[in-house]
C-alpha positions as semicolon CSV with decimal commas, in nm:
position;residue;x (nm);y (nm);z (nm)
1;L;2,094;-1,998;2,800
2;Q;2,382;-1,895;2,475
3;S;2,291;-1,838;2,108
4;D;2,450;-1,679;1,829
5;D;2,194;-1,587;1,517
6;Y;2,296;-1,505;1,198
7;W;2,080;-1,365;0,951
8;W;2,159;-1,240;0,573
9;F;1,936;-1,065;0,339
10;K;1,948;-0,987;-0,045
11;D;1,727;-0,681;-0,123
12;Q;1,628;-0,538;-0,458
13;R;1,284;-0,295;-0,432
14;A;1,175;-0,173;-0,838
15;G;1,059;0,174;-0,831
16;T;1,271;0,302;-0,557
17;S;1,604;0,531;-0,557
18;I;1,918;0,645;-0,345
19;F;2,162;0,891;-0,298
20;G;1,992;1,079;-0,575
21;S;1,764;0,975;-0,848
22;S;2,052;0,683;-0,965
23;P;1,870;0,328;-0,943
24;R;1,880;0,151;-0,607
25;P;2,134;-0,134;-0,625
26;T;2,079;-0,479;-0,526
27;R;2,221;-0,485;-0,156
28;V;2,335;-0,760;0,051
29;A;2,319;-0,703;0,426
30;D;2,329;-0,916;0,749
31;E;2,287;-0,889;1,108
32;N;2,434;-1,133;1,384
33;Q;2,329;-1,140;1,771
34;A;2,520;-1,267;2,028
35;F;2,242;-1,362;2,319
36;S;2,243;-1,448;2,657
37;R;1,988;-1,569;2,905
38;A;1,980;-1,639;3,300
39;I;1,651;-1,763;3,498
40;A;1,676;-1,879;3,829
41;L;1,393;-2,002;4,054
42;W;1,334;-1,963;4,437
43;T;1,044;-2,127;4,674
44;P;1,077;-1,948;4,985
45;T;0,742;-2,095;5,140
46;D;0,494;-2,367;5,010
47;A;0,287;-2,100;4,899
48;Q;0,513;-1,804;4,737
49;S;0,761;-1,861;4,463
50;L;0,987;-1,654;4,275
51;A;1,133;-1,624;3,918
52;F;1,386;-1,388;3,830
53;G;1,678;-1,292;3,584
54;M;1,838;-1,131;3,328
55;E;1,917;-1,142;2,951
56;Y;2,204;-0,947;2,742
57;S;2,183;-0,892;2,369
58;H;2,462;-0,734;2,126
59;M;2,345;-0,679;1,771
60;W;2,578;-0,616;1,452
61;F;2,445;-0,438;1,154
62;H;2,543;-0,434;0,804
63;D;2,332;-0,215;0,556
64;P;1,958;-0,379;0,644
65;P;1,714;-0,383;0,381
66;Y;1,471;-0,251;0,560
67;S;1,589;0,101;0,611
68;D;1,360;0,325;0,482
69;A;1,456;0,527;0,818
70;L;1,820;0,532;0,667
71;D;1,750;0,619;0,286
72;V;1,502;0,917;0,287
73;A;1,653;1,258;0,359
74;P;1,892;1,329;0,551
75;V;2,027;0,989;0,413
76;V;2,227;0,821;0,674
77;S;2,531;0,688;0,484
78;N;2,683;0,469;0,770
79;R;2,497;0,171;0,726
80;D;2,733;-0,044;1,018
81;W;2,657;0,022;1,374
82;Q;2,642;-0,206;1,694
83;T;2,387;-0,196;1,997
84;D;2,353;-0,371;2,353
85;T;2,002;-0,438;2,499
86;I;1,991;-0,595;2,860
87;S;1,684;-0,636;3,024
88;F;1,586;-0,738;3,360
89;L;1,293;-0,981;3,440
90;A;1,092;-1,128;3,746
91;E;0,771;-1,329;3,813
92;H;0,609;-1,391;4,206
93;Q;0,343;-1,613;4,251
94;W;0,129;-1,627;4,555
95;R;-0,114;-1,897;4,646
96;I;-0,258;-1,707;4,893
97;S;-0,553;-1,984;4,951
98;N;-0,740;-2,271;4,745
99;Q;-0,939;-1,991;4,632
100;W;-0,672;-1,725;4,542
101;T;-0,370;-1,658;4,363
102;T;-0,186;-1,390;4,244
103;F;0,073;-1,319;3,960
104;L;0,303;-1,052;3,970
105;S;0,527;-0,961;3,662
106;Y;0,786;-0,722;3,561
107;R;1,007;-0,652;3,275
108;T;1,239;-0,373;3,214
109;D;1,464;-0,374;2,857
110;K;1,737;-0,074;2,818
111;N;1,879;-0,042;2,466
112;T;2,164;0,154;2,333
113;Y;1,934;0,392;2,151
114;S;1,650;0,370;2,388
115;G;1,564;0,456;2,740
116;W;1,460;0,194;2,993
117;L;1,136;0,039;2,905
118;Q;0,871;-0,066;3,140
119;S;0,637;-0,346;3,133
120;P;0,452;-0,487;3,482
121;R;0,142;-0,701;3,485
122;A;-0,095;-0,820;3,742
123;T;-0,274;-1,103;3,777
124;V;-0,580;-1,253;4,031
125;V;-0,725;-1,571;4,016
126;Y;-1,019;-1,686;4,173
127;T;-1,174;-2,044;4,188
128;P;-1,477;-2,077;4,415
129;T;-1,510;-2,429;4,303
130;E;-1,361;-2,671;4,131
131;Q;-1,555;-2,632;3,814
132;D;-1,496;-2,233;3,813
133;T;-1,250;-2,022;3,735
134;F;-1,224;-1,618;3,727
135;K;-0,929;-1,393;3,637
136;A;-0,849;-1,022;3,637
137;M;-0,557;-0,936;3,454
138;A;-0,381;-0,604;3,383
139;G;-0,087;-0,493;3,222
140;Q;0,119;-0,281;3,027
141;S;0,381;-0,346;2,775
142;V;0,644;-0,123;2,610
143;R;0,817;-0,162;2,273
144;Q;1,098;0,049;2,112
145;S;1,102;0,143;1,733
146;S;1,309;-0,057;1,490
147;A;1,667;-0,105;1,518
148;E;1,699;0,102;1,180
149;A;1,478;0,414;1,263
150;L;1,639;0,440;1,639
151;W;2,012;0,455;1,440
152;A;1,896;0,709;1,193
153;Q;1,671;0,928;1,456
154;W;1,982;0,900;1,662
155;E;2,245;1,022;1,388
156;N;2,052;1,305;1,252
157;T;1,901;1,452;1,553
158;E;2,060;1,279;1,838
159;T;1,742;1,197;2,028
160;I;1,569;0,888;2,095
161;P;1,205;0,827;1,975
162;K;0,910;0,775;2,248
163;P;0,853;0,383;2,298
164;E;0,505;0,256;2,202
165;T;0,278;0,155;2,506
166;L;0,006;-0,090;2,493
167;R;-0,215;-0,054;2,866
168;S;-0,459;-0,401;2,856
169;Y;-0,700;-0,514;3,108
170;E;-0,907;-0,813;3,079
171;L;-1,171;-1,015;3,287
172;A;-1,192;-1,398;3,167
173;Y;-1,399;-1,685;3,307
174;D;-1,382;-2,059;3,277
175;R;-1,615;-2,337;3,321
176;K;-1,543;-2,713;3,358
177;L;-1,888;-2,892;3,259
178;S;-1,724;-3,257;3,292
179;D;-1,411;-3,421;3,242
180;H;-1,419;-3,382;2,848
181;W;-1,573;-3,009;2,779
182;N;-1,488;-2,676;2,933
183;V;-1,688;-2,309;2,811
184;G;-1,567;-1,966;2,933
185;G;-1,527;-1,584;2,791
186;D;-1,335;-1,312;2,832
187;G;-1,346;-0,927;2,759
188;F;-1,092;-0,655;2,715
189;F;-1,021;-0,338;2,690
190;E;-0,649;-0,151;2,546
191;D;-0,537;0,137;2,520
192;W;-0,277;0,198;2,262
193;N;0,013;0,498;2,228
194;A;0,123;0,389;1,862
195;I;0,441;0,505;1,708
196;G;0,570;0,471;1,376
197;Y;0,778;0,571;1,092
198;S;0,661;0,939;0,957
199;T;0,819;0,946;0,578
200;T;0,701;1,344;0,657
201;L;0,915;1,409;0,973
202;F;1,198;1,121;0,867
203;H;1,172;1,003;1,214
204;S;0,954;0,779;1,433
205;T;0,715;0,942;1,643
206;S;0,314;0,894;1,781
207;L;0,065;0,805;1,557
208;G;-0,195;0,907;1,795
209;D;-0,376;0,706;2,086
210;F;-0,610;0,419;2,048
211;Q;-0,878;0,195;2,280
212;I;-0,983;-0,124;2,168
213;A;-1,289;-0,316;2,328
214;G;-1,377;-0,654;2,253
215;G;-1,421;-1,051;2,418
216;E;-1,413;-1,398;2,306
217;L;-1,626;-1,696;2,358
218;L;-1,469;-2,049;2,394
219;I;-1,563;-2,407;2,394
220;T;-1,309;-2,688;2,436
221;Y;-1,320;-3,012;2,413
222;T;-1,055;-3,280;2,552
223;N;-1,035;-3,659;2,519
224;Q;-0,672;-3,809;2,577
225;G;-0,460;-3,670;2,318
226;T;-0,687;-3,478;2,132
227;R;-0,798;-3,116;2,176
228;L;-1,070;-2,943;1,972
229;M;-1,118;-2,543;2,069
230;L;-1,385;-2,336;1,875
231;S;-1,396;-1,982;1,938
232;E;-1,562;-1,644;1,845
233;G;-1,410;-1,323;1,912
234;V;-1,496;-0,958;1,862
235;A;-1,269;-0,621;1,871
236;K;-1,439;-0,277;1,814
237;L;-1,261;0,074;1,815
238;V;-1,392;0,259;2,095
239;N;-1,177;0,596;2,014
240;A;-0,894;0,743;1,802
241;S;-0,700;1,065;1,831
242;V;-0,401;1,186;1,646
243;P;-0,161;1,438;1,706
244;K;-0,167;1,751;1,448
245;S;0,202;1,707;1,344
246;V;0,089;1,372;1,210
247;P;-0,033;1,447;0,830
248;A;-0,353;1,325;0,738
249;G;-0,294;0,954;0,590
250;G;0,013;0,966;0,803
251;Q;-0,084;0,677;0,988
252;G;-0,247;0,357;0,848
253;I;-0,396;0,227;1,171
254;T;-0,755;0,362;1,095
255;S;-0,937;0,630;0,898
256;E;-1,153;0,720;1,175
257;P;-0,985;1,035;1,298
258;Y;-1,039;1,191;0,915
């Protein structure tokens, strides 16, 4: 798979300024991305299958409009830069028996202005009967800051911000009542180390650790080409802690720490 995508922006914000007290002019910005992906499938046995591949992206930036990180002091005047991102991914499926199946997946990404981001995931599926399915999942998802924030921090300090990490755990159950009706439910717990741009520190930083728990009940009706799903979910902030380096109001996720 190969593609080339081009974005064009026209940006003007009222009540803001850039390069001193002069009003911010209307700016025309553009981004261009050349993207390639290659995926291979391998089935060594009837019970096991493996998918693996890689992705490569090259991006050109010109004066991006979402550039608060570039506009505040110290102002980054160079608004043209390029980045490369390379990714490797793999997933292994093992049908241990008629009742047990495992999925192991892994993804790692490296940007010009980031370290290697590691995102593994594991799932175990247990089907004791044709009607009942149990799932247990655990994973970690890691993402970098925005392209503008990465570039601004590198230009100003030659440092790379810490990435954002979300660790999630989930248990799910599904029951087939008939050929048309399914019911199910799941519960989850998330441990989220959030990052964001600080207008006080002028670079991306950790906004704190947040633990969230919740669940969902689901009823599904299927009939030939029609599917109707009804669900009810709930999520609750269990705990939140914010670093001392983040001033009051420095994050807009929750007011609980204050």
